Structure formats: C-alpha cells, structure tokens
Phi, psi and omega in degrees: 000129169258111184285149180255174185308319187286324178289318177304316184291318177297315178296320179295313180296323178291324184294311177304333177277354178106358177290108176290331181286317176298316173308313179300312180295320174299317171300322175297321179282332179288322174302314179298316183293317183294324177299324176290314180302322187271347187303320178263000183258332182222178176305136185290336176292335182261357180303315183303309178295327176286325177299310185295312182300319182292318181300316179304314180299317181296319177304309188289330185261359182308324178297331181275003181283125187266111181303340177286346183254167177294143179276325187289325179289331173294314174299311183305315181303319185287319180296321174302314178286335179287320181295315177300312180300320176297318178298325174297312179305315184296298184296325177292320172302312182299308186303315178298320177293323182290312180302313179301325179292333188268345180293139182277172181305124184299338178288339182266081182286336171297329174288316177295327174295310183305313181289328177290323177297315183298322187295311184296319180291331174290348183265351181246171181303139191305320180293322175299311184297322186294309180293329176291319176301314189287324184277303191275334181255316179269346168087015176290158180276168181298313176303317180296311184299314180306313176293323183285329182266341182086000182269148171296156177305323180289325182291327186291311181303310180302315182293323178295314182300308185296322181295311183291329179290319175299314182294320175297326181288320175299323177291330174291329181283348192259000000 
C-alpha cells in the first residue's frame, strides 16, 4: 500500500494524540516515502542513514506539526533539510581531505609564510603591494623604490603605511 496525503495526515493526528500503533504505522509509511524521495537525490548506499536521520528529526518535531495543514509538504521539508545537512557533511569532508593534501609540510614554515604573504599582498591595492614588496621584502631604499616605481618618496611612504595597515586589518578580521 502506498499511503496518500490523507492517510499520512490521519496517522499523524492519531500519533499526536498518543496512539502508538498509528505512530508505528506512520513511521513505516514515512520510511517508504522517504526512500522514494531520496532515491534520485543521493547515493543508494547512503539512503538508510539519511532515512533514519530524517525519521529521528520527524520524531523530534512531531509536536510542531499542525493538523490543519498538509502532512507531506511538512515531511518533505524535514527531508530536504536532512538531505542538505548530509550534503554539507560530504562536501566539508571532501574539502578537508583536499585541504590536507594541499597543505605543505608544517615543518616548512617558510613556504606557509610566503603563501600567506602573497595572498595578503594580493588583497591590497597593487601600488601598495608593489612598494611593500620592494622596500620590506627585497630591501630597497625609499629613494630606490621611488625611482623604480615612479612614485614620489612621500607617496612610497604613504603607500607602505596604508598597505601595512590594510594587511593588518585583514589579518585581524580572519
């Protein structure tokens, strides 16, 4: 038997009233419905876990069901949220695994520092990044940097100050 909206609604109303047999029947019918719902959304090997998580959510939220409303949209909303949560877990796990593969050896702090510095320099205006690189990293003087970039000496100093201030703010915001 494939339960329809009215059957689901009737079983839920009885279950909310304390009828344990109706609640057991409701869970069986919801399980069937959820398996069909998830069949085209996720890997078949993950359906059992997701159905169980959804049934647990249904159990926890059963008091919030309004008998004046349709049951299946309510169940579908719970199912959708559980499905989205499962996708987040999958993608977070894949992202973490990829990140771990990409991270350099923690012993090599120079590589990490260089990557971080390059990323920060890429987040500030190019003229500021250029003078910071020339003066603070390559060790050129203000006069040499001014000649190389075409900026006045005072502008070089201002760009260094503003760039370092912006980089500091970026670090603090992370």
